[in-house]
Jmol script that loads the backbone (N, CA, C; Angstrom):
load data "model"
ATOM      1  N   MET A   1       8.459  11.488  -8.698  1.00  0.00           N
ATOM      2  CA  MET A   1       9.745  12.125  -8.587  1.00  0.00           C
ATOM      3  C   MET A   1      10.822  11.046  -8.530  1.00  0.00           C
ATOM      4  N   THR A   2      12.044  11.447  -8.765  1.00  0.00           N
ATOM      5  CA  THR A   2      13.158  10.499  -8.767  1.00  0.00           C
ATOM      6  C   THR A   2      14.314  11.074  -7.949  1.00  0.00           C
ATOM      7  N   LEU A   3      15.336  10.267  -7.785  1.00  0.00           N
ATOM      8  CA  LEU A   3      16.529  10.728  -7.083  1.00  0.00           C
ATOM      9  C   LEU A   3      17.222  11.862  -7.835  1.00  0.00           C
ATOM     10  N   ASP A   4      16.920  12.009  -9.112  1.00  0.00           N
ATOM     11  CA  ASP A   4      17.464  13.121  -9.908  1.00  0.00           C
ATOM     12  C   ASP A   4      16.888  14.478  -9.476  1.00  0.00           C
ATOM     13  N   ASP A   5      15.871  14.457  -8.644  1.00  0.00           N
ATOM     14  CA  ASP A   5      15.247  15.690  -8.176  1.00  0.00           C
ATOM     15  C   ASP A   5      15.879  16.181  -6.869  1.00  0.00           C
ATOM     16  N   ALA A   6      17.168  15.949  -6.732  1.00  0.00           N
ATOM     17  CA  ALA A   6      17.890  16.329  -5.511  1.00  0.00           C
ATOM     18  C   ALA A   6      17.862  17.840  -5.287  1.00  0.00           C
ATOM     19  N   ALA A   7      17.898  18.625  -6.337  1.00  0.00           N
ATOM     20  CA  ALA A   7      17.846  20.086  -6.183  1.00  0.00           C
ATOM     21  C   ALA A   7      16.503  20.510  -5.592  1.00  0.00           C
ATOM     22  N   TRP A   8      15.439  19.862  -6.035  1.00  0.00           N
ATOM     23  CA  TRP A   8      14.112  20.148  -5.481  1.00  0.00           C
ATOM     24  C   TRP A   8      14.091  19.805  -3.997  1.00  0.00           C
ATOM     25  N   LEU A   9      14.612  18.645  -3.661  1.00  0.00           N
ATOM     26  CA  LEU A   9      14.650  18.205  -2.266  1.00  0.00           C
ATOM     27  C   LEU A   9      15.399  19.212  -1.406  1.00  0.00           C
ATOM     28  N   GLN A  10      16.538  19.669  -1.884  1.00  0.00           N
ATOM     29  CA  GLN A  10      17.319  20.645  -1.120  1.00  0.00           C
ATOM     30  C   GLN A  10      16.568  21.963  -0.962  1.00  0.00           C
ATOM     31  N   ALA A  11      15.873  22.371  -2.008  1.00  0.00           N
ATOM     32  CA  ALA A  11      15.102  23.615  -1.948  1.00  0.00           C
ATOM     33  C   ALA A  11      13.990  23.521  -0.899  1.00  0.00           C
ATOM     34  N   VAL A  12      13.320  22.385  -0.846  1.00  0.00           N
ATOM     35  CA  VAL A  12      12.258  22.205   0.151  1.00  0.00           C
ATOM     36  C   VAL A  12      12.843  22.223   1.562  1.00  0.00           C
ATOM     37  N   LYS A  13      13.962  21.545   1.758  1.00  0.00           N
ATOM     38  CA  LYS A  13      14.600  21.542   3.078  1.00  0.00           C
ATOM     39  C   LYS A  13      15.042  22.959   3.470  1.00  0.00           C
ATOM     40  N   THR A  14      15.506  23.742   2.509  1.00  0.00           N
ATOM     41  CA  THR A  14      15.896  25.127   2.782  1.00  0.00           C
ATOM     42  C   THR A  14      14.679  25.956   3.199  1.00  0.00           C
ATOM     43  N   LEU A  15      13.564  25.760   2.502  1.00  0.00           N
ATOM     44  CA  LEU A  15      12.340  26.476   2.866  1.00  0.00           C
ATOM     45  C   LEU A  15      11.881  26.116   4.273  1.00  0.00           C
ATOM     46  N   LEU A  16      11.933  24.832   4.607  1.00  0.00           N
ATOM     47  CA  LEU A  16      11.511  24.402   5.941  1.00  0.00           C
ATOM     48  C   LEU A  16      12.412  24.970   7.036  1.00  0.00           C
ATOM     49  N   ALA A  17      13.691  25.135   6.744  1.00  0.00           N
ATOM     50  CA  ALA A  17      14.630  25.679   7.724  1.00  0.00           C
ATOM     51  C   ALA A  17      14.327  27.144   8.042  1.00  0.00           C
ATOM     52  N   LYS A  18      13.603  27.824   7.160  1.00  0.00           N
ATOM     53  CA  LYS A  18      13.271  29.234   7.362  1.00  0.00           C
ATOM     54  C   LYS A  18      11.972  29.418   8.146  1.00  0.00           C
ATOM     55  N   ALA A  19      11.424  28.353   8.703  1.00  0.00           N
ATOM     56  CA  ALA A  19      10.173  28.400   9.473  1.00  0.00           C
ATOM     57  C   ALA A  19       9.052  29.118   8.715  1.00  0.00           C
ATOM     58  N   PRO A  20       8.565  28.509   7.640  1.00  0.00           N
ATOM     59  CA  PRO A  20       7.501  29.141   6.849  1.00  0.00           C
ATOM     60  C   PRO A  20       6.180  29.166   7.636  1.00  0.00           C
ATOM     61  N   PRO A  21       5.187  29.890   7.137  1.00  0.00           N
ATOM     62  CA  PRO A  21       3.866  29.860   7.782  1.00  0.00           C
ATOM     63  C   PRO A  21       3.373  28.412   7.886  1.00  0.00           C
ATOM     64  N   LEU A  22       2.571  28.139   8.890  1.00  0.00           N
ATOM     65  CA  LEU A  22       2.138  26.768   9.176  1.00  0.00           C
ATOM     66  C   LEU A  22       1.514  26.085   7.973  1.00  0.00           C
ATOM     67  N   ARG A  23       0.653  26.787   7.245  1.00  0.00           N
ATOM     68  CA  ARG A  23      -0.008  26.133   6.097  1.00  0.00           C
ATOM     69  C   ARG A  23       1.005  25.744   5.023  1.00  0.00           C
ATOM     70  N   HIS A  24       2.082  26.524   4.872  1.00  0.00           N
ATOM     71  CA  HIS A  24       3.119  26.177   3.901  1.00  0.00           C
ATOM     72  C   HIS A  24       3.954  25.003   4.409  1.00  0.00           C
ATOM     73  N   GLU A  25       4.226  25.002   5.704  1.00  0.00           N
ATOM     74  CA  GLU A  25       4.989  23.895   6.281  1.00  0.00           C
ATOM     75  C   GLU A  25       4.240  22.578   6.098  1.00  0.00           C
ATOM     76  N   ILE A  26       2.943  22.612   6.294  1.00  0.00           N
ATOM     77  CA  ILE A  26       2.122  21.413   6.095  1.00  0.00           C
ATOM     78  C   ILE A  26       2.253  20.920   4.658  1.00  0.00           C
ATOM     79  N   SER A  27       2.084  21.829   3.697  1.00  0.00           N
ATOM     80  CA  SER A  27       2.175  21.451   2.275  1.00  0.00           C
ATOM     81  C   SER A  27       3.556  20.897   1.935  1.00  0.00           C
ATOM     82  N   LEU A  28       4.589  21.506   2.487  1.00  0.00           N
ATOM     83  CA  LEU A  28       5.951  21.041   2.204  1.00  0.00           C
ATOM     84  C   LEU A  28       6.186  19.634   2.752  1.00  0.00           C
ATOM     85  N   HIS A  29       5.661  19.350   3.940  1.00  0.00           N
ATOM     86  CA  HIS A  29       5.831  17.999   4.488  1.00  0.00           C
ATOM     87  C   HIS A  29       5.041  16.962   3.676  1.00  0.00           C
ATOM     88  N   TYR A  30       3.853  17.336   3.205  1.00  0.00           N
ATOM     89  CA  TYR A  30       3.119  16.409   2.324  1.00  0.00           C
ATOM     90  C   TYR A  30       3.912  16.178   1.036  1.00  0.00           C
ATOM     91  N   ALA A  31       4.497  17.234   0.488  1.00  0.00           N
ATOM     92  CA  ALA A  31       5.297  17.099  -0.738  1.00  0.00           C
ATOM     93  C   ALA A  31       6.520  16.225  -0.491  1.00  0.00           C
ATOM     94  N   LEU A  32       7.170  16.414   0.663  1.00  0.00           N
ATOM     95  CA  LEU A  32       8.314  15.555   0.995  1.00  0.00           C
ATOM     96  C   LEU A  32       7.874  14.100   1.142  1.00  0.00           C
ATOM     97  N   GLY A  33       6.721  13.896   1.748  1.00  0.00           N
ATOM     98  CA  GLY A  33       6.201  12.535   1.865  1.00  0.00           C
ATOM     99  C   GLY A  33       6.035  11.888   0.509  1.00  0.00           C
ATOM    100  N   LYS A  34       5.480  12.642  -0.435  1.00  0.00           N
ATOM    101  CA  LYS A  34       5.304  12.125  -1.800  1.00  0.00           C
ATOM    102  C   LYS A  34       6.649  11.847  -2.457  1.00  0.00           C
ATOM    103  N   TYR A  35       7.592  12.770  -2.290  1.00  0.00           N
ATOM    104  CA  TYR A  35       8.917  12.577  -2.870  1.00  0.00           C
ATOM    105  C   TYR A  35       9.541  11.276  -2.354  1.00  0.00           C
ATOM    106  N   PHE A  36       9.579  11.131  -1.025  1.00  0.00           N
ATOM    107  CA  PHE A  36      10.227   9.950  -0.454  1.00  0.00           C
ATOM    108  C   PHE A  36       9.471   8.666  -0.792  1.00  0.00           C
ATOM    109  N   ASP A  37       8.163   8.749  -0.923  1.00  0.00           N
ATOM    110  CA  ASP A  37       7.389   7.586  -1.350  1.00  0.00           C
ATOM    111  C   ASP A  37       7.777   7.208  -2.775  1.00  0.00           C
ATOM    112  N   ASP A  38       7.896   8.200  -3.650  1.00  0.00           N
ATOM    113  CA  ASP A  38       8.256   7.943  -5.045  1.00  0.00           C
ATOM    114  C   ASP A  38       9.635   7.300  -5.180  1.00  0.00           C
ATOM    115  N   VAL A  39      10.584   7.706  -4.323  1.00  0.00           N
ATOM    116  CA  VAL A  39      11.951   7.182  -4.451  1.00  0.00           C
ATOM    117  C   VAL A  39      12.169   5.937  -3.583  1.00  0.00           C
ATOM    118  N   GLY A  40      11.088   5.444  -2.963  1.00  0.00           N
ATOM    119  CA  GLY A  40      11.184   4.190  -2.210  1.00  0.00           C
ATOM    120  C   GLY A  40      11.764   4.319  -0.804  1.00  0.00           C
ATOM    121  N   GLN A  41      11.854   5.524  -0.286  1.00  0.00           N
ATOM    122  CA  GLN A  41      12.339   5.725   1.083  1.00  0.00           C
ATOM    123  C   GLN A  41      11.112   5.872   1.996  1.00  0.00           C
ATOM    124  N   TYR A  42      10.503   4.736   2.293  1.00  0.00           N
ATOM    125  CA  TYR A  42       9.193   4.721   2.923  1.00  0.00           C
ATOM    126  C   TYR A  42       9.201   5.208   4.371  1.00  0.00           C
ATOM    127  N   ASP A  43      10.256   4.963   5.112  1.00  0.00           N
ATOM    128  CA  ASP A  43      10.315   5.471   6.480  1.00  0.00           C
ATOM    129  C   ASP A  43      10.310   6.995   6.489  1.00  0.00           C
ATOM    130  N   GLU A  44      11.088   7.604   5.584  1.00  0.00           N
ATOM    131  CA  GLU A  44      11.111   9.067   5.470  1.00  0.00           C
ATOM    132  C   GLU A  44       9.753   9.593   4.994  1.00  0.00           C
ATOM    133  N   ALA A  45       9.146   8.874   4.056  1.00  0.00           N
ATOM    134  CA  ALA A  45       7.836   9.290   3.552  1.00  0.00           C
ATOM    135  C   ALA A  45       6.829   9.284   4.696  1.00  0.00           C
ATOM    136  N   PHE A  46       6.788   8.196   5.436  1.00  0.00           N
ATOM    137  CA  PHE A  46       5.831   8.080   6.535  1.00  0.00           C
ATOM    138  C   PHE A  46       6.073   9.163   7.572  1.00  0.00           C
ATOM    139  N   SER A  47       7.319   9.428   7.898  1.00  0.00           N
ATOM    140  CA  SER A  47       7.663  10.451   8.879  1.00  0.00           C
ATOM    141  C   SER A  47       7.150  11.821   8.450  1.00  0.00           C
ATOM    142  N   ASN A  48       7.317  12.156   7.179  1.00  0.00           N
ATOM    143  CA  ASN A  48       6.846  13.452   6.694  1.00  0.00           C
ATOM    144  C   ASN A  48       5.327  13.522   6.621  1.00  0.00           C
ATOM    145  N   TYR A  49       4.688  12.439   6.205  1.00  0.00           N
ATOM    146  CA  TYR A  49       3.226  12.423   6.199  1.00  0.00           C
ATOM    147  C   TYR A  49       2.686  12.567   7.616  1.00  0.00           C
ATOM    148  N   ARG A  50       3.304  11.872   8.562  1.00  0.00           N
ATOM    149  CA  ARG A  50       2.863  11.959   9.955  1.00  0.00           C
ATOM    150  C   ARG A  50       3.028  13.386  10.474  1.00  0.00           C
ATOM    151  N   GLN A  51       4.161  13.999  10.173  1.00  0.00           N
ATOM    152  CA  GLN A  51       4.400  15.366  10.629  1.00  0.00           C
ATOM    153  C   GLN A  51       3.384  16.331  10.015  1.00  0.00           C
ATOM    154  N   ALA A  52       3.094  16.157   8.745  1.00  0.00           N
ATOM    155  CA  ALA A  52       2.090  17.004   8.093  1.00  0.00           C
ATOM    156  C   ALA A  52       0.728  16.822   8.748  1.00  0.00           C
ATOM    157  N   ASN A  53       0.371  15.577   9.053  1.00  0.00           N
ATOM    158  CA  ASN A  53      -0.914  15.319   9.710  1.00  0.00           C
ATOM    159  C   ASN A  53      -0.976  15.957  11.095  1.00  0.00           C
ATOM    160  N   GLU A  54       0.091  15.870  11.852  1.00  0.00           N
ATOM    161  CA  GLU A  54       0.120  16.470  13.186  1.00  0.00           C
ATOM    162  C   GLU A  54       0.005  17.986  13.098  1.00  0.00           C
ATOM    163  N   LEU A  55       0.711  18.583  12.145  1.00  0.00           N
ATOM    164  CA  LEU A  55       0.617  20.031  11.961  1.00  0.00           C
ATOM    165  C   LEU A  55      -0.780  20.442  11.510  1.00  0.00           C
ATOM    166  N   THR A  56      -1.412  19.602  10.702  1.00  0.00           N
ATOM    167  CA  THR A  56      -2.764  19.889  10.222  1.00  0.00           C
ATOM    168  C   THR A  56      -3.737  19.970  11.388  1.00  0.00           C
ATOM    169  N   LYS A  57      -3.544  19.162  12.402  1.00  0.00           N
ATOM    170  CA  LYS A  57      -4.424  19.211  13.576  1.00  0.00           C
ATOM    171  C   LYS A  57      -4.364  20.577  14.241  1.00  0.00           C
ATOM    172  N   ARG A  58      -3.211  21.208  14.244  1.00  0.00           N
ATOM    173  CA  ARG A  58      -3.068  22.537  14.839  1.00  0.00           C
ATOM    174  C   ARG A  58      -3.663  23.618  13.940  1.00  0.00           C
ATOM    175  N   PHE A  59      -3.619  23.407  12.645  1.00  0.00           N
ATOM    176  CA  PHE A  59      -4.045  24.412  11.675  1.00  0.00           C
ATOM    177  C   PHE A  59      -5.556  24.401  11.458  1.00  0.00           C
ATOM    178  N   SER A  60      -6.148  23.240  11.508  1.00  0.00           N
ATOM    179  CA  SER A  60      -7.552  23.085  11.143  1.00  0.00           C
ATOM    180  C   SER A  60      -8.469  23.205  12.349  1.00  0.00           C
ATOM    181  N   SER A  61      -9.689  23.605  12.058  1.00  0.00           N
ATOM    182  CA  SER A  61     -10.694  23.616  13.114  1.00  0.00           C
ATOM    183  C   SER A  61     -11.256  22.206  13.260  1.00  0.00           C
ATOM    184  N   SER A  62     -11.839  21.935  14.388  1.00  0.00           N
ATOM    185  CA  SER A  62     -12.369  20.594  14.615  1.00  0.00           C
ATOM    186  C   SER A  62     -13.715  20.434  13.903  1.00  0.00           C
ATOM    187  N   TYR A  63     -14.068  19.216  13.640  1.00  0.00           N
ATOM    188  CA  TYR A  63     -15.303  18.877  12.952  1.00  0.00           C
ATOM    189  C   TYR A  63     -16.482  19.111  13.883  1.00  0.00           C
ATOM    190  N   ASP A  64     -17.473  19.844  13.404  1.00  0.00           N
ATOM    191  CA  ASP A  64     -18.678  20.125  14.177  1.00  0.00           C
ATOM    192  C   ASP A  64     -19.871  19.707  13.336  1.00  0.00           C
ATOM    193  N   ARG A  65     -20.402  18.536  13.655  1.00  0.00           N
ATOM    194  CA  ARG A  65     -21.478  17.961  12.849  1.00  0.00           C
ATOM    195  C   ARG A  65     -22.706  18.873  12.797  1.00  0.00           C
ATOM    196  N   ALA A  66     -23.095  19.433  13.923  1.00  0.00           N
ATOM    197  CA  ALA A  66     -24.288  20.288  13.959  1.00  0.00           C
ATOM    198  C   ALA A  66     -24.095  21.521  13.081  1.00  0.00           C
ATOM    199  N   LYS A  67     -22.921  22.126  13.141  1.00  0.00           N
ATOM    200  CA  LYS A  67     -22.644  23.320  12.345  1.00  0.00           C
ATOM    201  C   LYS A  67     -22.645  22.988  10.852  1.00  0.00           C
ATOM    202  N   LEU A  68     -22.067  21.847  10.494  1.00  0.00           N
ATOM    203  CA  LEU A  68     -22.060  21.442   9.098  1.00  0.00           C
ATOM    204  C   LEU A  68     -23.476  21.149   8.612  1.00  0.00           C
ATOM    205  N   THR A  69     -24.277  20.496   9.434  1.00  0.00           N
ATOM    206  CA  THR A  69     -25.668  20.193   9.077  1.00  0.00           C
ATOM    207  C   THR A  69     -26.441  21.476   8.833  1.00  0.00           C
ATOM    208  N   GLN A  70     -26.259  22.470   9.702  1.00  0.00           N
ATOM    209  CA  GLN A  70     -26.927  23.763   9.514  1.00  0.00           C
ATOM    210  C   GLN A  70     -26.496  24.417   8.212  1.00  0.00           C
ATOM    211  N   ARG A  71     -25.208  24.344   7.926  1.00  0.00           N
ATOM    212  CA  ARG A  71     -24.684  24.961   6.704  1.00  0.00           C
ATOM    213  C   ARG A  71     -25.281  24.303   5.463  1.00  0.00           C
ATOM    214  N   VAL A  72     -25.313  22.967   5.450  1.00  0.00           N
ATOM    215  CA  VAL A  72     -25.864  22.242   4.295  1.00  0.00           C
ATOM    216  C   VAL A  72     -27.355  22.530   4.153  1.00  0.00           C
ATOM    217  N   ASP A  73     -28.082  22.550   5.270  1.00  0.00           N
ATOM    218  CA  ASP A  73     -29.515  22.854   5.217  1.00  0.00           C
ATOM    219  C   ASP A  73     -29.765  24.257   4.668  1.00  0.00           C
ATOM    220  N   ARG A  74     -28.914  25.224   5.055  1.00  0.00           N
ATOM    221  CA  ARG A  74     -29.046  26.593   4.563  1.00  0.00           C
ATOM    222  C   ARG A  74     -28.782  26.642   3.052  1.00  0.00           C
ATOM    223  N   ILE A  75     -27.783  25.912   2.597  1.00  0.00           N
ATOM    224  CA  ILE A  75     -27.474  25.883   1.162  1.00  0.00           C
ATOM    225  C   ILE A  75     -28.635  25.273   0.382  1.00  0.00           C
ATOM    226  N   ILE A  76     -29.181  24.179   0.898  1.00  0.00           N
ATOM    227  CA  ILE A  76     -30.318  23.529   0.225  1.00  0.00           C
ATOM    228  C   ILE A  76     -31.502  24.489   0.168  1.00  0.00           C
ATOM    229  N   GLY A  77     -31.742  25.191   1.269  1.00  0.00           N
ATOM    230  CA  GLY A  77     -32.849  26.140   1.308  1.00  0.00           C
ATOM    231  C   GLY A  77     -32.651  27.319   0.367  1.00  0.00           C
ATOM    232  N   ASP A  78     -31.432  27.799   0.274  1.00  0.00           N
ATOM    233  CA  ASP A  78     -31.139  28.953  -0.574  1.00  0.00           C
ATOM    234  C   ASP A  78     -31.215  28.631  -2.067  1.00  0.00           C
ATOM    235  N   PHE A  79     -30.851  27.437  -2.432  1.00  0.00           N
ATOM    236  CA  PHE A  79     -30.779  27.071  -3.850  1.00  0.00           C
ATOM    237  C   PHE A  79     -31.881  26.075  -4.210  1.00  0.00           C
ATOM    238  N   ASP A  80     -33.110  26.450  -3.898  1.00  0.00           N
ATOM    239  CA  ASP A  80     -34.267  25.607  -4.165  1.00  0.00           C
ATOM    240  C   ASP A  80     -34.758  25.798  -5.602  1.00  0.00           C
ATOM    241  N   ALA A  81     -35.884  25.171  -5.927  1.00  0.00           N
ATOM    242  CA  ALA A  81     -36.418  25.229  -7.290  1.00  0.00           C
ATOM    243  C   ALA A  81     -36.752  26.662  -7.704  1.00  0.00           C
ATOM    244  N   ALA A  82     -37.261  27.461  -6.772  1.00  0.00           N
ATOM    245  CA  ALA A  82     -37.592  28.859  -7.098  1.00  0.00           C
ATOM    246  C   ALA A  82     -36.336  29.635  -7.487  1.00  0.00           C
ATOM    247  N   PHE A  83     -35.254  29.409  -6.783  1.00  0.00           N
ATOM    248  CA  PHE A  83     -33.991  30.077  -7.108  1.00  0.00           C
ATOM    249  C   PHE A  83     -33.532  29.684  -8.508  1.00  0.00           C
ATOM    250  N   VAL A  84     -33.631  28.413  -8.813  1.00  0.00           N
ATOM    251  CA  VAL A  84     -33.190  27.934 -10.124  1.00  0.00           C
ATOM    252  C   VAL A  84     -34.042  28.565 -11.233  1.00  0.00           C
ATOM    253  N   ARG A  85     -35.361  28.660 -11.002  1.00  0.00           N
ATOM    254  CA  ARG A  85     -36.237  29.284 -12.011  1.00  0.00           C
ATOM    255  C   ARG A  85     -35.848  30.751 -12.230  1.00  0.00           C
ATOM    256  N   GLU A  86     -35.518  31.455 -11.140  1.00  0.00           N
ATOM    257  CA  GLU A  86     -35.130  32.869 -11.256  1.00  0.00           C
ATOM    258  C   GLU A  86     -33.830  33.029 -12.037  1.00  0.00           C
ATOM    259  N   CYS A  87     -32.967  32.056 -11.951  1.00  0.00           N
ATOM    260  CA  CYS A  87     -31.655  32.144 -12.604  1.00  0.00           C
ATOM    261  C   CYS A  87     -31.689  31.733 -14.068  1.00  0.00           C
ATOM    262  N   GLN A  88     -32.816  31.230 -14.533  1.00  0.00           N
ATOM    263  CA  GLN A  88     -32.865  30.735 -15.902  1.00  0.00           C
ATOM    264  C   GLN A  88     -32.733  31.832 -16.931  1.00  0.00           C
ATOM    265  N   ASP A  89     -33.100  33.060 -16.591  1.00  0.00           N
ATOM    266  CA  ASP A  89     -32.917  34.168 -17.533  1.00  0.00           C
ATOM    267  C   ASP A  89     -31.426  34.390 -17.718  1.00  0.00           C
ATOM    268  N   GLY A  90     -30.964  34.345 -18.944  1.00  0.00           N
ATOM    269  CA  GLY A  90     -29.551  34.562 -19.222  1.00  0.00           C
ATOM    270  C   GLY A  90     -28.684  33.333 -19.011  1.00  0.00           C
ATOM    271  N   ALA A  91     -29.309  32.235 -18.645  1.00  0.00           N
ATOM    272  CA  ALA A  91     -28.543  31.006 -18.431  1.00  0.00           C
ATOM    273  C   ALA A  91     -28.389  30.267 -19.751  1.00  0.00           C
ATOM    274  N   SER A  92     -27.633  29.227 -19.714  1.00  0.00           N
ATOM    275  CA  SER A  92     -27.424  28.404 -20.892  1.00  0.00           C
ATOM    276  C   SER A  92     -28.747  27.799 -21.361  1.00  0.00           C
ATOM    277  N   ALA A  93     -28.867  27.587 -22.644  1.00  0.00           N
ATOM    278  CA  ALA A  93     -30.072  26.973 -23.202  1.00  0.00           C
ATOM    279  C   ALA A  93     -30.091  25.465 -22.969  1.00  0.00           C
ATOM    280  N   SER A  94     -28.993  24.913 -22.484  1.00  0.00           N
ATOM    281  CA  SER A  94     -28.928  23.479 -22.261  1.00  0.00           C
ATOM    282  C   SER A  94     -29.880  23.071 -21.148  1.00  0.00           C
ATOM    283  N   GLU A  95     -30.506  21.909 -21.328  1.00  0.00           N
ATOM    284  CA  GLU A  95     -31.391  21.388 -20.288  1.00  0.00           C
ATOM    285  C   GLU A  95     -30.696  20.349 -19.425  1.00  0.00           C
ATOM    286  N   LEU A  96     -29.404  20.147 -19.663  1.00  0.00           N
ATOM    287  CA  LEU A  96     -28.664  19.192 -18.858  1.00  0.00           C
ATOM    288  C   LEU A  96     -28.355  19.794 -17.490  1.00  0.00           C
ATOM    289  N   PRO A  97     -28.671  19.075 -16.415  1.00  0.00           N
ATOM    290  CA  PRO A  97     -28.377  19.620 -15.089  1.00  0.00           C
ATOM    291  C   PRO A  97     -26.875  19.540 -14.783  1.00  0.00           C
ATOM    292  N   VAL A  98     -26.427  20.446 -13.954  1.00  0.00           N
ATOM    293  CA  VAL A  98     -25.041  20.443 -13.507  1.00  0.00           C
ATOM    294  C   VAL A  98     -25.058  20.357 -11.994  1.00  0.00           C
ATOM    295  N   PHE A  99     -24.436  19.344 -11.461  1.00  0.00           N
ATOM    296  CA  PHE A  99     -24.335  19.194 -10.011  1.00  0.00           C
ATOM    297  C   PHE A  99     -22.867  19.259  -9.639  1.00  0.00           C
ATOM    298  N   ILE A 100     -22.563  20.149  -8.719  1.00  0.00           N
ATOM    299  CA  ILE A 100     -21.201  20.257  -8.212  1.00  0.00           C
ATOM    300  C   ILE A 100     -21.251  19.805  -6.764  1.00  0.00           C
ATOM    301  N   ILE A 101     -20.570  18.709  -6.508  1.00  0.00           N
ATOM    302  CA  ILE A 101     -20.627  18.113  -5.180  1.00  0.00           C
ATOM    303  C   ILE A 101     -19.221  18.045  -4.630  1.00  0.00           C
ATOM    304  N   GLY A 102     -19.076  18.402  -3.382  1.00  0.00           N
ATOM    305  CA  GLY A 102     -17.763  18.312  -2.737  1.00  0.00           C
ATOM    306  C   GLY A 102     -17.933  17.818  -1.311  1.00  0.00           C
ATOM    307  N   MET A 103     -16.848  17.383  -0.765  1.00  0.00           N
ATOM    308  CA  MET A 103     -16.858  16.917   0.620  1.00  0.00           C
ATOM    309  C   MET A 103     -15.976  17.826   1.447  1.00  0.00           C
ATOM    310  N   PRO A 104     -16.399  18.111   2.664  1.00  0.00           N
ATOM    311  CA  PRO A 104     -15.502  18.883   3.524  1.00  0.00           C
ATOM    312  C   PRO A 104     -14.287  18.031   3.864  1.00  0.00           C
ATOM    313  N   ARG A 105     -13.170  18.688   4.052  1.00  0.00           N
ATOM    314  CA  ARG A 105     -11.963  17.939   4.430  1.00  0.00           C
ATOM    315  C   ARG A 105     -12.147  17.363   5.817  1.00  0.00           C
ATOM    316  N   SER A 106     -11.742  16.142   5.964  1.00  0.00           N
ATOM    317  CA  SER A 106     -11.832  15.543   7.294  1.00  0.00           C
ATOM    318  C   SER A 106     -10.522  15.807   8.034  1.00  0.00           C
ATOM    319  N   VAL A 107     -10.635  15.917   9.318  1.00  0.00           N
ATOM    320  CA  VAL A 107      -9.458  16.168  10.153  1.00  0.00           C
ATOM    321  C   VAL A 107      -9.172  14.886  10.931  1.00  0.00           C
ATOM    322  N   PRO A 108      -7.981  14.337  10.787  1.00  0.00           N
ATOM    323  CA  PRO A 108      -7.675  13.110  11.537  1.00  0.00           C
ATOM    324  C   PRO A 108      -7.745  13.388  13.029  1.00  0.00           C
ATOM    325  N   ARG A 109      -8.245  12.446  13.748  1.00  0.00           N
ATOM    326  CA  ARG A 109      -8.357  12.601  15.211  1.00  0.00           C
ATOM    327  C   ARG A 109      -7.320  11.767  15.904  1.00  0.00           C
TER     328      ARG A 109
END
end "model"
wireframe off; spacefill off
backbone 0.3
color backbone group
C-alpha cells in the first residue's frame, strides 16, 4: 500500500470507531499494521500489530497439547488405508497421492 491509499485508511479508522465484532477488529488492526509497514511508519505498524495480537489472545482459545494430540490421532485412525481403499470407487484414476497438511494457528503467550 502507499500514502495514496488515504481513503482506505480513513475507511478502516471509521470502521474501528464503530466498535466492530472482535474478530473484525483484530483483522482491521492487522491490516493497519500492514498499511503502516508498507508506508514506512514502523511505530504505527508495530502498535497496530501489538494491538491485534493482544485482541487475539481474548478471541482465541488456549493451546491444549493433549486435546490436539487426541484430535490428530483420531484423524489418523479415521483416514487409514482401509478408508482410502473404500474411497477409490469413483475417485480419480490418478495414482499420484495428495497430501493436505496444515498447522493449527499458534496463540502468542
